[in-house]
C-alpha angles and dihedrals in degrees: 000000000000095000104082094193088110090069117096123213088258091052091050093049090049093048092047090051091047091051090053091047105033101181133095110284136179119249092246091057092046090051092055096041098046093038093236113144115251097246091055099042097082094047088049091048091048090052090051090048089052089051089052094243099110132031138189114266132194112303116261116232120198138165118242131186114229126217088265090059094248118134118229135175116246126191121207130191110247131210135194139180120267120224088262090053091051092050097046113108112217122200 
C-alpha cells in the first residue's frame, strides 16, 4: 500500500502521534494525544489495524480513584504501531 490516499485526516493525525510516542497506549490516551474524538478513535484504530499499520498490544492495567475515593483496577485495550506503521512516511 504505497498510495496513502486511503488514510483519512484522523488516521494521519493518529499515525503521526503514534510515531512521536512509539509505545503501547490505551485508546483514551490516543484520543487525547492525537485529538481524535473518543467515539471515532476505535473506528480509526480498527481501520489502521485492517491496513496493517497498528496492532493490539498487551492490555494496560491501572488503578484509578473514583469520585467516592475508592481505588479500583481498570483495564484498557492497548495499541501499538506495526513495523509497516513505523516505516510509513506521512505527509
